[in-house]
N, C-alpha and C positions, 0 to 999 in steps of 0.2 A: 256858524261864516266859516269858510275855506280858509287852513292855516295858510300864509303867504309871507316868507321872510325875505328879509333885504339879499339874503346869498342867491334865493331863487331869481327873484325880481331882476338882479343883477347878470344872471345865465340868461335868463331868457329875454332880456335886452341883447345881450350878443347874439342870441340865436336868431331875433327877428333881423337885427341889421347884417347876418350873414344871409337870410333867406331876401332882402331888399338888395342888397348889394347887386351891382352890374355882374350878371351871371358869365362864366369863361367854362369853356370845356378843360377837362383835366385830361392831360396826355394819356392818364391810366384808368379814365373813366369810359367804361362801355357796358352796354346790355349783360355781358357776361359778369363783370365784376358786381354790377348792381342785383344779379338776378341769383348770384350767388349768396351776396350776404341776406339778400330776405329770404332764401331757403332756407340760410342757415337760421335764420330769427325765428323761421316758422316751426323748424326742427326742434327748436328751444323752449317755443312755448308749448309743445306737443310733450318732451321729456322731462320738463321743469331743469335742466341742468345748465345753469349759466355758465359754465366752464367749457362747454363746448362751443363756445362762441370766442375764446380765447385766440385763436387763429387769425383773427379776422378783423380783432380789434385794437384799434392806438393805445399806448400806454396809458395817455392822459384822456380816456373816454368816459362821458359821462351819460349816466341812465336819468332819464325825467320821467316820474309819472306824477299824471294828473297835476302839473305843472310843478311840481315837488323834487326836488333832485335827491334821490334817494340810493341806497345801496341795491343793485338790482335784485340779488341773493333775496331780499324780503320783498321783491315787488310780484306780481302779476305774471312777469315774464319765468318764475319758478313754480309758477302752481301746477304746472301738466295739465293743461286743457286739451278737450277735444276738440277738433277744428272742422267744423260743419260747413265753415266757407272761408274761401279766402281770395281775395283780388288785389294784385301790387301794381301800381303804377310808377313810370319812372322819368326822372326831372335829370337828363345827362349835365344841362347846361351847370345845373347846383351840386350834380354828382350825388342824389339824395331819391328814395324812394317812399312812398305811401303806401302801406298796405292795411288794408279793410278787413277784419276777421270778425266772424261770429262763433260763437261755444255757446249753443242749446241744449244739447242732446243731453248733457250730464248736470239733471235739475239741480246739483247742489252746487256747481261751481257757475253759472249762468254770466257768459260774459259779451258784451260787443266792445271791439278794441280797433281803434286807428293808429298805426305808429310811424311816426317819420323817423326814417333813416339816415344820415349823413355820412359821407367820407372825406377824408383829409386828401390833400391833392396826391399823397403815394397811395392810394384806393385802400387805407384803412377806415375803418368805422371809427367816427369820432364821436358821434351822439346817438344814442335811442330815446326818442321821444314821444312818450305813449299816452294818450286820454285813452282810460280803461271805464267802460261804464257798466255798473251791475245793477243790482238790487236796489231801490232807494234813487237811481239816476232817475233824470227827467224822461217820463213816460217810457221805461223799461220793460221792456217784454222781449228777450233773445228768442225766443220761438216765434212771435209773432212778426220780428224784424228778420228772421231768415228767408218764413217764409214770402214776403212782398220782394226783398233782395233777388230770390231767384227768378224772378217772375221778368225782372229787367234785362235790357240788353246793353251790357257796357263793351263794345268791340271798339275794335281798332277805326280812326276815320280815315279816309282815303286821303293821299298827301293834299291832292288839291282842294280840298274842303276844309283844311284844317284853319284853325283860328291862332293866329300868334299869342304868343303867353301873354305879352302886355295886355292884350286882351282878355286873355282868360281870367288873369289877375285881376282885373279891372271890374270884371262881371262880378267875380266874389267879393272883391272889395264893398262896392256898391250895394249889394245885399248885405254886409256885414253893418256899413253906416247907415242901415235906415232906422235905427234904434236910439240914435243920436243926430241925425240931419233929416230935415223934413222933405229936402228935395233929392234927396239918396236915392230913393224908389224908381224915379225918372230914368236913373242912367242903367239901371237893370234891364238886363235885354232878356225880358220874360218871353218865354216861349209858349208855346200850344202844340201839343198838349207837354205838360211839364207836372213833375210830380216830387212830392216833399216827403220823405220818410225822416221823421223828427223822433226821436227815441223809436217806438213802435208804433206811431201815428202818422197812420198814411191818407197822403192827399187823392192819391189816383185810385181810378175805377176803371182802369182799361179804355177809358172812352175818349175821341178824338178831342176835345175839350176841357179835358184835366188842365186843372191847373194848380202853381206852386203860389198863389198870391193871397189865399183865404188864410185869414189870422195874422199877415203881415202886420206891424205895428203900427197903431194909430196914435202914440204917444212917443215923439221922437224927442223928447226932454230928458231921455234916459242917459244912463253913462255911456261911454263908448266901450268896445272890443277889442281889449288893448292886448301889448305883446304878441303881437301874429305872427304866425309863421308860416311859411308858405314850401308845398312842393307842388311843380306844375309840369305837367304830361302834355304837350301839344298833340300827340299823339290820339290820345285818350279825350282830349279836349277837355280835361278836367283840371283844378286846382284843389288841394287838401289846406285849409286855413285853421292851426291852432292858434287860441289865444285863451284869454280869462273873460270870461261871461259875467262882466261886470255889475250887470245889474240882476242878476240871480246868483245872488251868494258868493261873488267873485267865483263861480264856477269854473271847473276845468273844461274847456270846449272844443269840440271839432267839429268843424263844418267844409263838406266836400262838395263842390258841384262840377255838372257837365255840362257843356255848350257844345248846340250841336247846328252847324249854319249859323253860326255867331248867336243863337237863342239860348237861353236854358232851359235843361232838359231835365236833369235829374239834380235833387238836392237830399244829403244825406247829413244828419245831425247825430252828437251823441256828447250830453251833457252831464257832468258828475260833480255833486257837491259835497266833496268831502267827506263821503261815508254818511252823512245825513240826510234824509229826504228833500230833493230839490222842491224850493218853493219860490214864486215868486215876489 
């Protein structure tokens, strides 16, 4: 089972409260600020030198990896990874970003990582929250994941066709609720085509009738997916949700959803079980 102590739980409750709080724009939060921080984070992943982040960090910043608060210098951020793919989404209302990255070409250090970065009102980074999947993670194969991701089209949605952030979050929450709520699937805005990338397992075949529904839970009496933290990008139609995947070894989990024209188009998941092989 994954280790999860009280201190971590308290922090994640705080992060969840932050993510659910009524959003407001900070005077200092703009795309330049968010891009600079996300780029600095990616540079640190490449170099493995955490000290290069110092100029953008708040004095009381926290580093959370797979739902545990740890010293960043002991985490995946300090491993010096080859980045074969990255995509960053921007949440101006919360002054936060979500970055998906894949490191597949170095077979000794394969990773698929999701990262939520949050900023204080003064623009400094106060939280880097990472779900880092690797060998033994659920359905993990970085090379296969990369091959599917590069086929997808994650472009900016035209302004007149964008869904509201509340609708985007509601779609993600309804999907996450299916394990503990027998009627939640009715609230999911299923789209066609829709493809789900679960670890390295892909439901898409490039067909017009591709569906994200195969494999959805039939047992709805499972534990809920709790301590959810959100980053919502209306321009991308996406919501990143980090949580505790309680019905699978209390795993650290990342689910990302993209909506197009109000319907679910893509689902990406990463699930890490404390270094042990993930088992249902």
